[in-house]
C-alpha positions as CSV (number, residue, x, y, z in Angstrom):
1,M,2.8,-39.7,19.6
2,K,0.0,-38.1,21.5
3,N,2.4,-35.8,23.3
4,T,3.9,-34.7,20.1
5,T,0.5,-34.0,18.6
6,R,-0.5,-32.1,21.8
7,L,2.7,-30.0,21.6
8,L,2.0,-29.2,18.0
9,I,-1.5,-28.1,18.8
10,I,-0.3,-25.9,21.7
11,L,2.4,-24.5,19.5
12,N,0.0,-23.7,16.7
13,I,-2.5,-22.1,19.2
14,T,0.4,-20.0,20.6
15,L,1.5,-18.8,17.2
16,I,-2.0,-18.0,16.1
17,S,-2.5,-16.1,19.4
18,I,0.7,-14.1,18.8
19,A,-0.3,-13.4,15.2
20,L,-3.8,-12.3,16.3
21,L,-2.3,-10.2,19.1
22,W,0.1,-8.5,16.6
23,V,-2.6,-8.0,13.9
24,I,-5.3,-6.7,16.3
25,G,-3.4,-5.3,19.2
26,G,-0.6,-3.9,17.0
27,N,-3.0,-2.2,14.7
28,I,-5.0,-0.7,17.6
29,Y,-1.9,0.6,19.4
30,A,-0.3,1.9,16.1
31,Q,-3.5,3.8,15.2
32,Q,-3.6,5.4,18.7
33,Q,0.0,6.6,18.3
34,K,-0.7,7.7,14.7
35,Q,-3.8,9.7,15.4
36,P,-2.2,13.0,16.6
37,I,0.2,12.8,13.6
38,D,-2.7,12.4,11.2
39,Q,-4.3,15.4,12.9
40,Y,-1.1,17.4,12.3
41,W,-1.2,16.5,8.6
42,D,-4.9,17.4,8.4
43,N,-4.1,20.9,9.8
44,F,-1.1,21.1,7.5
45,F,-3.2,20.6,4.4
46,E,-6.0,22.8,5.6
47,K,-3.7,25.8,6.4
48,K,-0.8,25.5,4.0
49,I,-1.9,23.8,0.8
50,E,-4.5,25.6,-1.3
51,I,-6.5,23.0,-3.2
52,V,-7.0,24.2,-6.8
53,K,-7.8,22.5,-10.1
54,T,-5.7,22.5,-13.2
55,N,-6.8,25.4,-15.5
56,Q,-7.1,25.5,-19.3
57,S,-3.8,27.4,-19.6
58,A,-1.9,24.6,-17.9
59,L,-3.7,21.9,-20.0
60,K,-2.8,23.7,-23.2
61,L,0.7,24.2,-22.1
62,E,1.0,20.4,-21.3
63,K,0.1,19.7,-24.9
64,L,2.8,22.1,-26.1
65,R,5.4,20.8,-23.9
66,S,4.6,17.1,-24.5
67,I,7.1,17.3,-27.4
68,N,10.1,17.7,-25.2
69,F,12.4,18.9,-28.0
70,F,15.0,20.2,-25.6
71,N,15.9,16.6,-24.6
72,R,17.0,15.9,-28.1
73,L,19.7,18.5,-28.1
74,N,23.2,17.1,-28.8
75,D,25.0,20.2,-27.5
76,R,23.6,20.5,-24.0
77,E,27.0,20.7,-22.3
78,A,28.2,23.3,-24.8
79,I,25.1,25.4,-24.1
80,K,25.6,25.2,-20.3
81,L,29.2,26.3,-20.6
82,Y,28.4,29.2,-22.9
83,L,25.6,30.4,-20.7
84,E,27.7,30.0,-17.6
85,H,30.6,32.1,-19.1
86,Q,28.4,34.8,-20.5
87,L,26.1,35.3,-17.6
88,E,28.7,35.2,-14.9
89,N,31.0,37.5,-16.8
90,Q,30.5,41.0,-15.3
91,L,31.6,42.8,-18.5
92,K,28.8,44.1,-20.6
93,T,30.3,42.5,-23.7
94,I,28.6,39.3,-24.9
95,D,30.4,36.9,-27.1
96,I,28.9,35.9,-30.4
97,T,27.0,32.6,-30.1
98,P,29.0,29.7,-31.5
99,Q,27.6,28.4,-34.7
100,K,26.8,24.9,-33.3
101,I,24.6,26.6,-30.7
102,H,23.2,29.4,-32.8
103,H,21.3,27.0,-35.1
104,I,19.3,25.9,-32.0
105,L,17.8,29.4,-31.8
106,T,16.6,29.1,-35.4
107,D,15.4,25.5,-35.2
108,F,13.4,25.8,-32.0
109,E,12.1,29.4,-32.3
110,P,8.7,28.3,-33.8
111,K,8.0,25.9,-30.9
112,V,9.0,28.5,-28.3
113,T,6.9,31.1,-30.0
114,A,3.9,28.9,-29.5
115,I,4.7,28.5,-25.8
116,R,5.4,32.3,-25.5
117,H,2.0,33.1,-27.1
118,Q,0.2,30.6,-24.8
119,I,1.6,32.0,-21.6
120,L,1.6,35.7,-22.4
121,T,-1.9,35.8,-23.8
122,S,-3.7,33.6,-21.3
123,D,-4.3,33.3,-17.6
124,P,-1.2,32.1,-15.7
125,P,-0.9,28.3,-15.8
126,Q,-2.2,26.7,-12.7
127,W,-1.6,23.0,-11.9
128,G,-4.0,21.1,-9.7
129,T,-3.0,20.3,-6.1
130,E,-5.6,17.6,-5.3
131,I,-3.0,15.0,-6.2
132,Y,-0.9,15.9,-3.1
133,L,-3.7,14.9,-0.6
134,N,-3.0,11.2,-1.2
135,Q,0.6,11.5,-2.4
136,T,3.0,8.6,-1.9
137,R,6.5,8.1,-3.2
138,A,5.0,6.2,-6.1
139,T,2.7,9.1,-7.2
140,P,3.7,10.5,-10.6
141,L,4.1,14.3,-10.1
142,P,4.8,17.1,-12.5
143,S,8.5,17.5,-12.8
144,F,8.6,21.0,-14.4
145,L,12.2,20.2,-15.6
146,F,11.0,21.1,-19.1
147,F,10.8,24.7,-18.0
148,A,14.4,24.6,-16.8
149,N,15.4,23.5,-20.3
150,L,13.1,26.1,-21.8
151,Q,14.8,28.8,-19.7
152,Q,18.2,27.8,-21.2
153,F,16.8,28.6,-24.7
154,L,15.3,31.9,-23.5
155,A,18.6,32.9,-21.9
156,L,20.4,32.1,-25.2
157,D,17.9,34.1,-27.1
158,S,18.0,37.0,-24.7
159,L,21.8,37.2,-24.8
160,D,21.7,37.3,-28.6
161,K,19.1,40.1,-28.5
162,I,21.0,42.1,-25.9
163,R,24.0,42.0,-28.1
164,S,22.0,43.2,-31.1
165,G,20.2,45.9,-29.1
166,Q,16.7,44.3,-29.2
167,I,15.9,45.2,-25.6
168,Q,12.1,45.1,-25.8
169,E,12.3,41.5,-27.0
170,V,14.6,40.7,-24.1
171,L,12.0,42.2,-21.7
172,D,9.3,40.0,-23.3
173,N,11.5,37.0,-22.6
174,L,11.9,38.1,-19.0
175,E,8.1,38.4,-18.7
176,L,7.7,34.9,-20.0
177,S,10.2,33.5,-17.6
178,W,8.8,35.4,-14.7
179,R,5.2,34.1,-15.3
180,I,6.5,30.6,-15.5
181,R,8.5,30.8,-12.3
182,E,5.6,32.4,-10.4
183,S,3.3,29.6,-11.5
184,I,5.8,26.8,-10.7
185,R,6.7,28.3,-7.3
186,K,3.1,28.0,-6.1
187,Q,3.4,24.2,-6.4
188,P,4.2,22.7,-2.9
189,T,6.9,20.3,-4.1
190,L,10.6,20.4,-3.7
191,I,11.2,19.8,-7.4
192,A,9.0,22.8,-8.2
193,Q,11.0,25.1,-5.8
194,L,14.3,23.9,-7.2
195,V,13.2,24.5,-10.8
196,S,12.2,28.0,-9.9
197,I,15.7,28.5,-8.4
198,I,17.2,27.3,-11.7
199,I,15.1,29.8,-13.6
200,D,16.2,32.5,-11.2
201,S,19.8,31.8,-11.9
202,Y,19.4,32.7,-15.5
203,L,17.1,35.7,-14.8
204,I,19.7,37.2,-12.4
205,G,22.4,37.2,-15.0
206,L,20.2,38.7,-17.7
207,F,19.1,41.5,-15.5
208,R,22.7,42.3,-14.7
209,K,23.5,42.5,-18.4
210,L,21.0,45.3,-19.0
211,D,22.0,49.0,-18.8
212,Y,18.5,49.9,-17.8
213,V,15.7,48.0,-16.0
214,P,12.2,49.6,-16.0
215,P,10.8,50.6,-12.6
216,E,8.1,48.0,-12.7
217,W,10.7,45.3,-12.9
218,Q,12.6,46.8,-9.9
219,D,9.3,46.6,-8.0
220,R,8.8,43.0,-8.9
221,I,12.3,42.1,-7.7
222,N,11.7,44.0,-4.5
223,Q,8.4,42.2,-4.0
224,L,10.2,38.9,-4.6
225,L,12.6,39.7,-1.8
226,N,9.7,40.4,0.6
227,Q,7.9,37.2,-0.2
228,D,8.0,34.4,2.4
229,Y,10.3,32.0,0.6
230,Y,11.2,30.4,3.8
231,N,7.6,29.2,4.2
232,S,7.1,27.9,0.7
233,F,10.5,26.1,0.8
234,S,9.7,24.6,4.2
235,I,6.3,23.4,2.9
236,S,8.0,21.7,-0.1
237,N,10.4,19.9,2.3
238,E,7.5,18.7,4.5
239,M,5.8,17.4,1.4
240,E,8.7,15.1,0.9
241,V,8.2,13.7,4.4
242,W,4.4,13.5,3.8
243,A,5.0,11.3,0.7
244,A,7.2,8.9,2.6
245,Y,4.9,8.9,5.7
246,N,1.8,8.2,3.6
247,S,3.6,5.4,1.7
248,L,4.5,3.7,4.9
249,S,1.1,4.3,6.5
250,N,-0.7,2.7,3.6
251,L,2.1,0.3,2.5
252,S,1.5,1.4,-1.1
253,I,3.6,-1.4,-2.4
254,Y,0.9,-3.9,-1.3
255,F,-1.8,-1.7,-2.5
256,K,-0.2,-1.7,-6.0
257,L,-0.4,-5.5,-6.0
258,I,-3.9,-5.6,-4.7
259,N,-5.2,-2.9,-7.1
260,K,-3.9,-4.6,-10.2
261,D,-6.5,-5.7,-12.8
262,D,-7.8,-9.0,-11.6
263,N,-7.4,-12.1,-13.8
264,Q,-7.0,-15.8,-13.2
265,S,-3.2,-15.6,-13.2
266,Q,-3.1,-12.8,-10.6
267,N,-5.8,-13.8,-8.2
268,S,-3.5,-15.9,-6.0
269,Q,-0.9,-13.2,-5.9
270,N,-3.6,-10.6,-4.9
271,I,-5.0,-12.9,-2.2
272,F,-1.5,-13.5,-0.9
273,A,-0.7,-9.7,-0.9
274,Q,-4.0,-9.1,1.1
275,F,-3.0,-11.7,3.6
276,I,0.5,-10.4,4.1
277,Y,-0.8,-6.8,4.3
278,L,-2.7,-7.7,7.5
279,F,0.6,-8.5,9.2
280,H,2.7,-5.7,7.6
281,K,0.2,-2.9,8.3
282,P,1.2,-2.4,12.0
283,Y,4.9,-2.6,10.9
284,G,4.3,0.1,8.2
285,T,2.4,2.3,10.6
286,F,5.2,2.1,13.3
287,S,7.7,2.9,10.6
288,A,5.7,6.0,9.5
289,I,5.5,7.2,13.1
290,D,9.2,6.8,13.6
291,L,9.9,8.6,10.4
292,F,7.6,11.6,11.3
293,R,9.0,12.0,14.8
294,K,12.6,12.0,13.6
295,R,12.1,14.2,10.6
296,H,9.7,16.7,12.2
297,L,12.6,18.0,14.3
298,F,14.1,19.1,11.0
299,F,11.2,21.6,10.4
300,Q,11.3,22.9,14.0
301,S,15.0,23.8,13.7
302,I,15.2,25.5,10.3
303,P,16.2,29.2,10.9
304,N,13.5,31.6,9.6
305,K,15.8,34.6,9.7
306,N,19.4,35.6,9.6
307,F,20.2,32.8,7.2
308,C,23.9,33.7,7.0
309,D,24.5,32.0,10.3
310,F,22.9,28.8,9.2
311,D,25.3,26.0,10.2
312,S,24.6,23.3,7.6
313,E,26.9,20.7,9.2
314,K,25.5,21.1,12.7
315,F,22.0,21.1,11.3
316,K,22.7,18.0,9.1
317,K,23.7,16.1,12.2
318,Q,20.4,17.0,13.9
319,Y,18.4,16.2,10.8
320,E,20.1,13.0,10.2
321,Q,18.9,11.4,13.4
322,P,18.9,7.7,12.4
323,L,15.7,6.0,11.8
324,A,15.1,2.9,13.9
325,S,17.0,-0.1,12.6
326,W,13.7,-1.9,11.9
327,N,12.2,1.0,9.9
328,L,11.1,0.2,6.4
329,M,12.7,3.5,5.2
330,K,16.1,2.7,6.8
331,G,18.8,3.5,4.2
332,E,16.5,5.6,2.0
333,E,16.4,8.8,4.0
334,S,16.2,11.9,1.8
335,L,19.0,14.3,2.5
336,L,17.4,17.8,2.2
337,T,19.8,19.9,4.3
338,N,21.9,20.8,1.3
339,Q,18.9,22.3,-0.5
340,W,18.5,25.2,1.9
341,P,21.7,27.1,1.1
342,K,20.6,27.1,-2.5
343,L,17.6,29.1,-1.5
344,F,19.5,31.5,0.8
345,R,22.2,32.0,-1.9
346,R,19.6,32.8,-4.5
347,L,17.9,35.4,-2.3
348,I,21.3,37.1,-1.7
349,N,22.0,37.1,-5.5
350,W,18.6,38.7,-6.1
351,E,19.3,41.4,-3.5
352,L,22.7,42.1,-5.1
353,T,21.1,42.3,-8.5
354,L,18.6,44.9,-7.3
355,K,21.5,47.0,-5.9
356,I,23.3,46.7,-9.2
357,I,20.2,47.9,-11.1
358,Q,19.7,50.8,-8.8
359,V,23.4,51.9,-9.0
360,K,23.3,51.7,-12.8
361,E,20.1,53.8,-12.9
362,I,21.8,56.6,-10.9
363,A,25.0,56.4,-12.9
364,A,23.0,56.7,-16.2
365,K,21.4,59.9,-14.9
366,Q,24.6,61.4,-13.5
367,G,26.9,60.2,-16.3
368,K,29.3,58.8,-13.7
369,W,29.4,56.3,-10.8
370,P,27.7,57.9,-7.8
371,E,29.9,58.5,-4.8
372,K,27.3,57.2,-2.4
373,V,24.1,55.2,-2.9
374,P,21.1,54.7,-0.4
375,G,19.7,51.4,0.8
376,L,22.8,49.3,1.3
377,E,21.2,47.4,4.2
378,T,20.4,43.8,3.6
379,S,17.1,42.0,4.5
380,I,18.6,38.5,4.3
381,C,21.1,38.7,7.2
382,E,20.7,40.9,10.2
383,D,24.4,41.6,10.9
384,R,25.6,42.2,7.3
385,Q,25.4,45.0,4.8
386,W,26.3,45.8,1.2
387,I,29.5,47.8,0.8
388,Y,29.6,50.2,-2.2
389,K,32.9,51.7,-3.3
390,V,34.2,53.8,-6.2
391,S,37.8,53.9,-7.2
392,P,39.7,57.1,-6.7
393,D,39.7,57.8,-10.4
394,G,35.9,57.3,-10.5
395,K,36.2,54.6,-13.3
396,T,35.3,51.5,-11.3
397,M,32.5,50.8,-8.9
398,S,32.1,47.7,-6.7
399,I,29.5,46.2,-4.5
400,S,30.4,43.5,-2.0
401,Y,29.0,41.8,1.1
402,S,30.5,42.8,4.4
403,K,30.9,39.2,5.5
404,P,30.3,36.0,3.5
405,P,27.9,33.5,5.0
406,S,29.5,30.5,6.7
407,W,28.0,28.2,4.1
408,W,29.0,30.2,1.0
409,Q,31.1,28.2,-1.5
410,K,32.6,29.0,-4.9
411,P,30.1,28.0,-7.6
412,K,30.7,24.7,-9.3
413,T,31.7,24.5,-13.0
414,G,28.6,23.8,-15.1
415,T,26.2,25.7,-12.8
416,V,25.2,29.2,-13.5
417,D,25.9,31.1,-10.3
418,Y,27.5,34.3,-9.1
419,P,30.1,35.6,-6.7
420,L,29.2,37.6,-3.6
421,S,30.5,40.8,-5.2
422,Y,30.1,42.8,-8.4
423,S,32.3,45.4,-10.1
424,S,32.1,47.4,-13.4
425,Q,33.9,50.0,-15.3
426,Q,31.2,50.4,-17.9
427,I,29.0,53.4,-17.0
428,P,25.6,52.9,-18.6
429,R,24.8,55.6,-21.1
430,L,21.6,54.6,-22.7
431,K,18.2,54.3,-21.2
432,H,15.7,51.9,-22.6
433,K,12.8,53.7,-24.3
434,E,9.5,52.8,-22.6
């Protein structure tokens, strides 16, 4: 009996010693390994994230968009298909809006008018960025998806107005969309960058439908192509890793339990969570370190030029380096490699749009398609260029890319997107009156 008791005492002392070694030693070692990574994030936020507060324009806009009326639409699929067909169609002709869609323009115009007035008559909306300093995967962030829905309405309205010759109203809609996309794009989140790409997809098609685009708009598109989209998109991807890293470092699931409102029925649960947290903290920290080291290679390998040679499959293999089998995030890795071609594709579409606008402007002045046009080089891919041709009879012009990017694929049905070429037989005759 005495031997059994002695063994139990020794066993308990051993287990307690191991537990203390894990809690104390594990935490000390984990923090030592984590320190340079935390320094990296400190530098990241200091240099790449501008900390601003939400302004009044954004607050007022939040009230207006709180009634998310677009989510109540019953004809969402019909709207998508109509917009896809009209915007991707290279003919200038625009089909009459189906009756079941046209009523939407009438029903929602007052609500959109209020949003239009707010954005066009106030400072650009600015959403605060302090929230990202302590962001975890559980942090509620602005989704901005409302603005993607709003853009569908504006595209419907713009097509209707182009068909009826109300070009100034179309330009007003484009101004509204542009201000929204510029404000959203300043947000350092992946969802914000993707929503701005969605808005771009509609803007590109609308610009191509116009016979004449004022010089100030051409300047804006040119400035857009010269902006550092690579940097802003890279930052948004890093923010995805930051949210996961911060969640693991602080084990936010336990904090959620601990920070609940205390009452008698929850006290025992909170005490238990605090006790368990002591043992899980080193585990969470080691998981965060493993996550950062594996995913940081992703950012070091993304090409910052000559995007056309981006090998997504090869890159995916490098990015998808498996996390350790013991990692808390195992099985929940975020696959971000498929997002980069969306950005590259949109930049090429914008560049082609600018070429189309410039060719149309020359044709409107000459009354025919020009035989040659300047500036066919591309800033997106170093070893490509735009090829401009006119048919022997002078009736048809075409612009195409000399070589498609390796990752270029045919657009999926239900998504507004464009081929890597453009042709037209409709020489623009009218110039928008400024």
